[in-house]
Backbone bond lengths (Angstrom), bond angles and torsions (degrees), N, CA, C in turn:
res aa  C-N    CA-C-N  psi(-1)  N-CA   C-N-CA  omega(-1)  CA-C   N-CA-C  phi
1 M - - - 1.457 - - 1.526 108.62 -
2 N 1.312 116.63 138.29 1.452 122.61 175.08 1.526 108.91 -60.18
3 E 1.359 116.93 134.20 1.463 120.78 -174.19 1.521 113.13 -59.57
4 N 1.323 119.41 -29.44 1.461 121.64 -179.18 1.520 112.99 -99.17
5 R 1.296 117.38 6.41 1.459 121.32 178.21 1.531 108.82 -88.03
6 V 1.320 115.78 136.65 1.461 121.38 -178.62 1.517 109.08 -127.88
7 Q 1.328 115.58 130.30 1.461 120.81 168.29 1.525 105.57 -100.28
8 F 1.319 116.47 123.80 1.461 121.19 -172.03 1.515 110.25 -139.99
9 N 1.329 115.97 136.75 1.458 118.95 166.85 1.521 110.38 -153.76
10 I 1.300 113.68 155.27 1.465 121.86 178.82 1.519 106.55 -90.60
11 Q 1.319 116.69 122.40 1.460 119.51 177.60 1.521 111.42 -91.40
12 R 1.342 117.02 -35.81 1.458 119.49 -179.38 1.521 109.65 -169.69
13 V 1.334 116.04 146.11 1.461 122.98 169.25 1.524 105.32 -123.85
14 Y 1.339 116.52 130.03 1.464 118.40 -174.32 1.526 111.39 -151.96
15 L 1.319 113.89 159.95 1.458 122.72 176.09 1.525 107.60 -91.70
16 K 1.332 116.46 119.82 1.465 121.16 -177.16 1.530 111.86 -93.59
17 D 1.337 116.47 -37.56 1.459 119.75 -176.73 1.524 108.68 -154.96
18 L 1.342 116.20 139.03 1.457 121.42 178.30 1.516 108.57 -146.78
19 S 1.334 115.65 128.49 1.457 121.39 177.69 1.524 108.24 -132.65
20 F 1.324 115.28 134.54 1.466 121.37 176.37 1.521 107.53 -131.55
21 E 1.333 115.94 128.37 1.458 121.38 176.14 1.519 108.65 -129.17
22 S 1.312 115.36 138.98 1.452 121.42 174.94 1.530 107.62 -137.09
23 P 1.332 117.46 82.09 1.463 121.69 -169.45 1.528 115.60 -69.45
24 M 1.309 118.49 -19.22 1.468 120.63 -174.87 1.530 113.74 -100.38
25 T 1.331 117.63 4.89 1.461 118.64 179.57 1.522 109.69 -77.25
26 P 1.306 119.74 149.90 1.458 127.74 -1.19 1.525 114.09 -87.83
27 D 1.338 117.39 -5.33 1.465 120.15 -175.62 1.518 112.92 -56.08
28 I 1.304 117.79 -36.54 1.465 121.10 -174.74 1.535 111.87 -63.78
29 F 1.344 116.86 -26.13 1.466 119.90 -179.40 1.524 112.03 -69.58
30 T 1.320 117.55 -26.72 1.466 119.93 -178.33 1.521 113.11 -105.07
31 N 1.323 117.37 -15.83 1.462 120.16 -175.13 1.522 114.51 -114.55
32 M 1.319 118.05 17.31 1.468 120.05 -178.52 1.524 108.88 -78.51
33 S 1.349 115.66 121.23 1.466 119.48 -174.24 1.528 113.67 -102.95
34 S 1.329 118.25 -11.84 1.465 119.76 -179.48 1.524 109.41 -150.90
35 S 1.328 114.58 174.90 1.462 119.99 179.89 1.524 110.43 -71.73
36 P 1.322 116.84 143.28 1.467 119.39 -179.45 1.521 112.67 -73.00
37 Q 1.307 115.02 151.95 1.456 123.04 171.46 1.524 106.62 -100.45
38 V 1.321 116.67 125.84 1.457 120.92 -176.30 1.520 109.09 -111.40
39 G 1.319 115.87 125.66 1.461 122.58 174.48 1.514 109.36 -106.68
40 F 1.312 115.92 145.81 1.461 120.83 -172.28 1.515 108.83 -146.57
41 N 1.333 117.24 134.39 1.461 119.63 169.96 1.520 109.25 -149.36
42 F 1.317 115.10 161.99 1.462 119.47 179.33 1.515 110.08 -149.03
43 E 1.319 113.91 159.66 1.461 123.14 174.50 1.517 107.31 -136.92
44 S 1.326 115.42 162.56 1.465 118.94 173.61 1.521 108.74 -129.59
45 N 1.307 114.88 152.40 1.452 121.55 179.65 1.528 108.08 -141.45
46 I 1.324 116.07 138.94 1.465 120.93 179.03 1.524 108.01 -119.21
47 N 1.320 114.84 128.45 1.451 122.08 -179.10 1.528 108.86 -120.89
48 K 1.323 116.47 121.41 1.465 120.59 178.61 1.530 108.49 -77.92
49 L 1.335 117.19 122.26 1.460 121.58 -178.90 1.525 111.86 -93.74
50 T 1.321 116.11 -45.71 1.465 122.78 174.15 1.514 106.95 -142.56
51 D 1.343 117.79 -172.12 1.465 120.87 -176.01 1.523 113.80 -49.46
52 D 1.316 117.93 -47.11 1.464 121.03 -175.70 1.527 113.27 -121.75
53 V 1.320 117.67 15.77 1.467 121.55 -177.90 1.520 109.00 -119.88
54 Y 1.352 114.85 129.78 1.453 121.85 -175.11 1.517 110.40 -132.20
55 E 1.349 114.32 147.10 1.453 120.75 171.61 1.522 107.42 -107.12
56 L 1.330 116.10 125.10 1.460 122.48 173.80 1.524 107.38 -103.96
57 T 1.324 116.53 128.10 1.466 121.70 177.07 1.517 108.68 -117.59
58 L 1.325 116.10 125.68 1.462 122.40 170.81 1.521 106.89 -103.44
59 M 1.331 116.55 122.51 1.463 122.30 -178.76 1.524 108.80 -110.34
60 F 1.310 115.96 125.31 1.462 121.81 -177.53 1.516 110.51 -119.93
61 N 1.338 115.60 142.11 1.460 123.07 171.22 1.521 107.01 -127.44
62 V 1.326 115.77 125.85 1.459 121.89 178.83 1.525 107.15 -127.21
63 K 1.323 115.65 131.23 1.463 120.16 178.77 1.522 108.93 -135.09
64 A 1.330 115.75 128.36 1.461 121.46 177.47 1.520 108.77 -114.33
65 E 1.340 115.01 132.04 1.461 120.97 -179.78 1.523 109.81 -131.42
66 V 1.317 114.36 150.14 1.460 120.96 171.90 1.529 106.86 -141.13
67 D 1.325 116.21 132.18 1.466 121.84 -177.76 1.528 111.70 50.54
68 N 1.333 117.15 42.58 1.468 124.53 -179.90 1.528 113.68 61.34
69 K 1.317 116.66 22.22 1.468 121.72 176.17 1.525 108.00 -117.06
70 T 1.304 116.02 137.95 1.460 120.70 -177.73 1.516 110.33 -78.30
71 L 1.335 115.17 121.12 1.465 120.69 173.61 1.520 110.04 -78.33
72 Y 1.324 114.85 -53.06 1.460 119.60 178.71 1.518 110.66 -158.33
73 I 1.321 113.01 158.88 1.464 122.48 174.41 1.529 106.73 -132.22
74 V 1.316 115.69 130.91 1.466 121.30 175.48 1.520 107.83 -121.51
75 E 1.318 115.88 130.32 1.458 121.99 171.81 1.518 107.15 -124.39
76 L 1.319 116.32 129.82 1.456 120.65 -173.41 1.518 110.33 -140.67
77 K 1.326 115.77 141.45 1.463 122.28 169.97 1.520 106.66 -123.62
78 Q 1.322 115.57 112.36 1.463 122.97 178.12 1.515 107.44 -109.02
79 C 1.322 116.95 130.57 1.461 120.78 -172.65 1.524 112.22 -125.25
80 G 1.305 113.45 160.79 1.455 121.54 170.71 1.515 108.64 -143.06
81 V 1.319 115.58 145.37 1.460 121.37 174.33 1.522 106.55 -111.84
82 F 1.336 115.16 127.89 1.453 121.43 -173.35 1.524 110.47 -130.84
83 H 1.326 114.88 141.81 1.463 121.20 171.52 1.526 106.43 -99.88
84 I 1.341 115.98 121.65 1.463 121.08 -179.73 1.519 107.44 -134.20
85 S 1.317 115.42 119.40 1.461 120.53 179.85 1.525 109.08 -125.18
86 T 1.341 114.78 119.19 1.457 121.81 176.26 1.523 108.11 -161.23
87 D 1.318 116.20 153.69 1.459 120.65 176.53 1.528 111.77 -84.12
88 N 1.314 117.29 -10.07 1.456 122.78 -177.42 1.538 109.37 -96.67
89 E 1.326 116.89 104.75 1.472 121.44 -177.17 1.526 112.26 -64.17
90 D 1.329 117.29 -37.07 1.466 119.76 178.27 1.523 110.95 -63.65
91 L 1.312 116.15 -41.12 1.459 120.84 177.75 1.519 110.84 -64.83
92 K 1.326 117.43 -40.51 1.463 121.73 178.13 1.528 110.50 -61.89
93 K 1.329 117.22 -44.58 1.464 120.97 179.13 1.524 111.40 -62.98
94 R 1.331 115.70 -40.71 1.468 119.75 178.20 1.522 110.78 -64.24
95 F 1.332 117.13 -42.87 1.462 120.57 177.19 1.523 110.68 -58.05
96 L 1.320 116.56 -46.69 1.464 120.52 -177.72 1.524 111.93 -65.86
97 N 1.316 117.18 -45.81 1.456 121.44 -174.21 1.520 114.31 -80.07
98 V 1.315 117.38 -24.22 1.465 120.10 -177.24 1.532 110.64 -111.04
99 H 1.310 117.35 -66.34 1.464 120.63 -173.07 1.526 112.52 -64.52
100 C 1.318 116.72 -44.80 1.470 119.35 -179.70 1.525 110.89 -66.91
101 A 1.339 116.95 -39.79 1.465 120.15 176.67 1.529 111.08 -62.52
102 E 1.336 117.23 -38.00 1.467 120.83 177.95 1.529 111.52 -65.82
103 I 1.312 117.80 -27.01 1.462 121.86 177.33 1.529 110.43 -76.87
104 V 1.324 117.49 -42.68 1.468 122.14 -175.26 1.533 111.96 -76.56
105 F 1.320 117.48 -34.74 1.461 121.72 -173.08 1.533 114.87 -54.42
106 P 1.329 121.07 -45.97 1.469 118.68 -178.96 1.539 113.54 -59.78
107 Y 1.322 117.09 -32.29 1.461 120.15 176.39 1.532 110.13 -66.05
108 A 1.309 116.45 -43.11 1.467 120.84 178.40 1.524 110.55 -62.76
109 R 1.311 116.20 -45.78 1.471 120.66 -179.42 1.523 110.96 -59.49
110 E 1.318 117.21 -43.94 1.464 121.75 179.14 1.527 111.02 -64.88
111 N 1.326 117.31 -43.89 1.467 119.93 -179.13 1.527 111.83 -65.50
112 I 1.321 117.66 -38.91 1.463 120.97 178.31 1.526 110.11 -64.47
113 S 1.317 117.25 -49.88 1.459 121.04 -179.78 1.530 111.53 -60.62
114 S 1.309 116.15 -42.71 1.463 121.33 -178.64 1.527 112.01 -63.83
115 I 1.328 117.89 -45.28 1.461 119.87 -177.71 1.524 111.33 -68.70
116 I 1.328 117.38 -33.23 1.459 120.46 176.94 1.528 110.01 -65.71
117 Q 1.335 117.05 -43.20 1.463 120.64 176.90 1.517 111.26 -62.84
118 R 1.312 117.59 -41.50 1.468 120.97 179.54 1.523 111.10 -65.46
119 G 1.321 116.89 -22.36 1.457 121.31 175.52 1.519 113.11 -81.26
120 G 1.333 116.97 -0.64 1.457 121.14 177.02 1.511 114.95 95.31
121 F 1.326 117.50 10.63 1.462 121.56 -177.60 1.526 110.13 -109.52
122 P 1.335 117.19 160.38 1.464 119.47 174.99 1.532 110.32 -61.86
123 P 1.324 117.28 150.26 1.471 119.03 -179.56 1.525 111.15 -63.04
124 L 1.312 114.78 150.21 1.453 121.13 175.61 1.523 107.58 -102.69
125 F 1.309 116.39 123.60 1.451 120.69 179.20 1.529 108.21 -99.33
126 I 1.315 115.68 107.36 1.460 121.48 -178.49 1.522 108.41 -87.16
127 N 1.316 115.74 126.84 1.459 120.47 178.96 1.527 110.57 -64.86
128 P 1.324 116.31 154.20 1.467 119.10 175.45 1.528 110.72 -57.64
129 I 1.311 115.14 151.52 1.463 121.98 178.28 1.525 107.93 -109.76
130 D 1.312 116.37 132.22 1.461 121.91 179.55 1.533 108.73 -88.94
131 F 1.324 115.91 84.28 1.461 121.47 -177.03 1.529 112.00 -63.91
132 R 1.313 116.84 -31.00 1.467 120.51 179.78 1.532 110.73 -62.88
133 T 1.328 116.82 -46.84 1.459 121.11 179.81 1.526 111.13 -67.39
134 I 1.317 117.13 -40.70 1.467 120.60 178.14 1.522 109.87 -60.53
135 Y 1.321 116.57 -45.13 1.468 120.58 179.87 1.531 110.99 -64.05
136 Q 1.319 116.90 -44.08 1.472 120.39 179.72 1.526 110.95 -63.74
137 N 1.335 117.29 -40.71 1.463 120.60 178.09 1.524 111.12 -62.98
138 E 1.324 116.74 -37.88 1.466 120.74 177.79 1.529 110.55 -66.09
139 L 1.325 117.32 -41.05 1.469 120.30 176.47 1.525 111.15 -63.26
140 D 1.330 116.78 -43.22 1.466 121.17 179.40 1.529 111.18 -63.40
141 K 1.319 116.58 -39.79 1.459 121.04 -179.99 1.535 110.38 -64.57
142 R 1.324 116.96 -39.55 1.466 120.69 178.94 1.511 111.51 -67.49
143 K 1.337 118.12 -33.97 1.473 121.38 178.25 1.518 110.85 -66.87
144 D 1.346 116.87 -34.73 1.455 121.52 -178.04 1.529 112.41 -73.24
145 N 1.320 117.07 -21.03 1.486 120.23 -178.12 1.481 113.20 -89.24
């Protein structure tokens, strides 16, 4: 196989875990005095299932607070299973960390926004994530160590 040739397909994209908590309801709907502060973070994890099949998991935590009171907390694990075959390990890692994450992310964004709305709150619009830059920064950081 040509070192830069990649055989790739999406086997499945799925929701693995979703948690929504809104501890201050219903009082928070009538006593909210200011705009909420929303904190957001995510991690990714890659699990090798077979020789050329991998599961990518994007894990998100979203927390909204107003006046030091928690409006809601969302925890989500959005996954994809991908078949990636190439002789170039660096290319395979880039595919998993960048391209596969770009495929899974819109599903996560939609599920987060949807569950927040179902909880009675305005939708949260999560900005796109530049997985390519994040991956490159991680590679650069490892070279420096």
